[in-house]
C-alpha positions as CSV (number, residue, x, y, z in Angstrom):
1,X,-12.5,-27.5,21.2
2,X,-11.2,-27.0,17.8
3,X,-14.2,-24.6,17.1
4,X,-13.5,-22.8,20.5
5,X,-9.9,-22.4,19.5
6,X,-10.9,-20.7,16.1
7,X,-13.5,-18.5,17.7
8,X,-10.7,-17.3,20.4
9,X,-8.2,-16.8,17.6
10,X,-10.8,-14.6,15.7
11,X,-11.5,-12.6,18.9
12,X,-7.7,-12.0,19.6
13,X,-7.2,-11.1,15.9
14,X,-10.0,-8.6,16.0
15,X,-8.7,-6.8,19.3
16,X,-5.1,-6.8,17.8
17,X,-6.4,-5.1,14.6
18,X,-8.4,-2.7,16.6
19,X,-5.5,-1.6,18.7
20,X,-3.5,-0.9,15.5
21,X,-6.4,0.6,13.9
22,X,-6.5,3.2,16.7
23,X,-3.1,4.5,15.7
24,X,-4.4,5.4,12.0
25,X,-6.6,8.4,11.2
26,X,-8.4,7.1,7.9
27,X,-10.8,10.1,7.7
28,X,-8.9,13.5,7.9
29,X,-5.9,15.1,6.9
30,X,-4.5,18.1,8.7
31,X,-4.0,21.5,7.1
32,X,-0.3,21.0,6.6
33,X,-0.8,17.7,4.9
34,X,-3.3,19.1,2.5
35,X,-0.9,21.9,1.8
36,X,1.9,19.7,1.1
37,X,-0.2,17.4,-1.2
38,X,-1.5,20.4,-3.0
39,X,2.1,21.5,-3.7
40,X,2.9,18.2,-5.4
41,X,5.2,17.1,-2.6
42,X,4.9,13.8,-0.2
43,X,3.8,14.4,3.4
44,X,5.6,11.9,5.9
45,X,5.2,11.1,9.6
46,X,7.1,8.4,11.3
47,X,6.8,7.9,15.1
48,X,7.2,5.4,17.8
49,X,3.7,3.8,18.6
50,X,4.0,3.9,22.4
51,X,0.3,3.3,22.7
52,X,0.6,0.0,21.0
53,X,1.8,-3.3,21.9
54,X,5.5,-3.9,21.1
55,X,5.9,-0.1,20.5
56,X,6.1,-0.5,16.7
57,X,7.0,2.2,14.2
58,X,3.9,3.9,12.9
59,X,4.2,5.6,9.6
60,X,1.8,7.9,7.6
61,X,2.4,9.2,4.3
62,X,0.5,10.5,1.2
63,X,0.8,11.8,-2.4
64,X,-1.4,13.0,-5.1
65,X,-1.4,11.2,-8.5
66,X,-2.5,12.4,-11.9
67,X,-3.9,9.0,-12.7
68,X,-7.2,7.1,-12.0
69,X,-7.3,5.2,-8.9
70,X,-7.8,2.0,-10.5
71,X,-4.3,2.3,-12.3
72,X,-2.8,2.9,-8.9
73,X,-4.7,0.0,-7.4
74,X,-3.3,-2.3,-10.3
75,X,0.1,-1.3,-9.6
76,X,0.2,-2.0,-5.8
77,X,-1.8,-5.2,-6.1
78,X,0.2,-6.8,-9.0
79,X,3.3,-8.9,-7.5
80,X,4.7,-8.8,-11.1
81,X,4.7,-4.8,-11.0
82,X,5.9,-4.3,-7.4
83,X,9.7,-3.8,-8.5
84,X,8.7,-0.9,-10.8
85,X,8.1,1.2,-7.5
86,X,10.0,-0.7,-4.6
87,X,13.6,-2.2,-5.1
88,X,13.2,-3.0,-1.4
89,X,11.0,-6.0,-2.2
90,X,13.3,-9.0,-3.5
91,X,10.6,-11.7,-3.8
92,X,6.8,-11.7,-4.0
93,X,4.6,-14.7,-4.3
94,X,0.9,-15.2,-4.3
95,X,0.0,-18.3,-2.0
96,X,-3.7,-18.1,-2.3
97,X,-6.0,-15.8,-4.0
98,X,-9.7,-15.3,-3.7
99,X,-11.6,-16.1,-6.9
100,X,-13.4,-12.8,-6.8
101,X,-10.2,-10.7,-6.1
102,X,-11.3,-9.8,-2.6
103,X,-8.0,-10.9,-1.0
104,X,-4.8,-12.7,-1.5
105,X,-2.2,-14.3,0.8
106,X,1.2,-13.6,-0.1
107,X,4.8,-14.1,1.0
108,X,7.6,-11.4,0.5
109,X,11.2,-11.1,1.1
110,X,12.4,-7.3,1.7
111,X,14.8,-4.9,2.9
112,X,14.1,-1.8,4.9
113,X,17.7,-0.8,4.3
114,X,20.7,-2.2,2.5
115,X,22.4,-2.0,5.9
116,X,19.9,-4.1,7.7
117,X,19.0,-7.9,7.6
118,X,16.3,-9.0,4.9
119,X,13.0,-9.8,6.4
120,X,10.6,-12.6,5.2
121,X,6.7,-12.1,5.7
122,X,3.5,-13.9,4.9
123,X,0.7,-11.6,5.2
124,X,-3.1,-11.4,4.1
125,X,-4.1,-8.5,1.9
126,X,-7.9,-7.5,1.5
127,X,-9.1,-5.2,-1.1
128,X,-12.4,-3.2,-1.0
129,X,-14.0,-0.4,-3.3
130,X,-16.9,2.0,-2.3
131,X,-19.4,3.6,-4.4
132,X,-17.3,6.4,-5.2
133,X,-14.3,4.2,-6.6
134,X,-12.3,4.6,-3.5
135,X,-10.0,1.8,-2.9
136,X,-8.8,0.3,0.4
137,X,-6.1,-2.3,0.8
138,X,-5.5,-3.8,4.0
139,X,-2.3,-5.8,5.1
140,X,-2.6,-8.2,8.1
141,X,0.5,-10.2,9.3
142,X,0.1,-14.1,9.4
143,X,3.7,-15.2,10.1
144,X,7.5,-14.3,9.4
145,X,10.2,-12.0,10.8
146,X,7.8,-9.0,11.7
147,X,6.4,-9.1,15.1
148,X,4.0,-6.4,14.0
149,X,2.9,-5.8,10.5
150,X,-0.4,-3.9,9.8
151,X,-0.7,-1.4,7.0
152,X,-3.4,0.2,4.9
153,X,-3.4,2.1,1.5
154,X,-6.4,4.4,0.8
155,X,-6.4,5.1,-2.8
156,X,-9.0,8.1,-3.3
157,X,-10.7,9.2,-6.5
158,X,-10.5,13.1,-6.4
159,X,-11.4,13.3,-10.2
160,X,-11.6,10.7,-13.0
161,X,-7.7,11.1,-13.8
162,X,-6.6,12.4,-10.2
163,X,-6.2,10.1,-7.2
164,X,-4.8,10.5,-3.6
165,X,-2.8,7.7,-1.9
166,X,-2.5,7.7,1.7
167,X,-0.3,4.9,3.1
168,X,-0.4,4.0,7.1
169,X,1.5,1.2,8.8
170,X,2.8,-0.1,12.1
171,X,5.7,-2.5,12.0
172,X,8.1,-4.0,14.3
173,X,10.7,-6.5,13.5
174,X,11.3,-9.7,15.6
175,X,14.9,-9.3,15.2
176,X,16.8,-7.1,17.7
177,X,16.9,-3.9,15.6
178,X,16.7,-0.5,17.4
179,X,13.3,1.4,16.7
180,X,15.3,4.6,16.2
181,X,16.9,2.7,13.1
182,X,13.7,1.3,11.6
183,X,12.2,5.0,12.0
184,X,15.1,6.6,10.2
185,X,15.2,4.1,7.4
186,X,11.3,4.3,7.0
187,X,11.3,8.1,6.8
188,X,13.8,7.9,4.0
189,X,12.3,4.9,2.2
190,X,8.6,5.6,2.1
191,X,8.5,9.0,0.4
192,X,10.8,7.3,-2.5
193,X,8.4,4.5,-2.8
194,X,5.3,7.0,-2.8
195,X,7.1,9.0,-5.5
196,X,7.9,6.1,-7.5
197,X,4.2,4.8,-7.4
198,X,3.2,8.4,-8.8
199,X,5.7,8.1,-11.6
200,X,4.8,4.7,-12.9
201,X,1.1,5.1,-12.4
202,X,1.2,8.4,-14.3
203,X,3.2,6.8,-17.1
204,X,0.8,3.9,-17.2
205,X,-2.0,6.4,-17.5
206,X,-0.4,8.4,-20.2
207,X,0.2,5.2,-22.4
208,X,-3.4,4.1,-21.8
209,X,-4.3,7.6,-23.2
210,X,-2.3,7.3,-26.3
211,X,-3.6,3.9,-27.0
212,X,-7.1,5.1,-26.8
213,X,-6.1,8.1,-29.2
214,X,-4.6,5.8,-31.6
215,X,-7.7,3.6,-31.7
216,X,-9.9,6.5,-32.2
217,X,-7.7,7.5,-35.3
218,X,-7.8,4.0,-36.4
219,X,-11.5,3.9,-36.4
220,X,-11.7,7.3,-38.3
221,X,-9.4,6.1,-41.0
222,X,-11.5,4.9,-44.2
223,X,-11.1,1.1,-44.6
224,X,-10.0,-0.4,-47.8
225,X,-13.4,-1.4,-48.7
226,X,-14.8,2.1,-48.7
């Protein structure tokens, strides 16, 4: 009976994730989105997911970053660095972590807006990387104050020192907060977060490059023994 319950839970979870995934287009950007990215701006679309259970707020946004995709991934992945790009997240705690780094389970407390209640959420994050060094970060709800919480970060390697970050999410609070309010606050907050990720990632990349230059200069300097 216990095994049957586990199988049933797995099937239900798979179906739920499939319905959420249908709201996301992971493969293509529109001409307008590409044009916006090339201009150095953030593109953002926030809508009501009427085709999904609970009608969550569905968000899609993106930005291009002059830094390697690994740096962007490390920033998003590190609980200790999360406040460098998002002041909305008040607490971040890793509860469980794969020894190989393929997933973690974390607990966060965050606010969509200073005017709204803080939410608590426990979720699983899965990390995958393909042969082109494109990273995918998937967020799946486990428990907490969000009835729906599914998100995906695609960190694409455009050039060795240039990345494209695409964020897509579906969220629905359990609390009786109007969808319109969530959409309005998301449309304001997500572009700020994406720009902050760009600023911090580019600063980390610049610091890394300076450190490499210093190491090269040090290697070229004659030693005292010569």
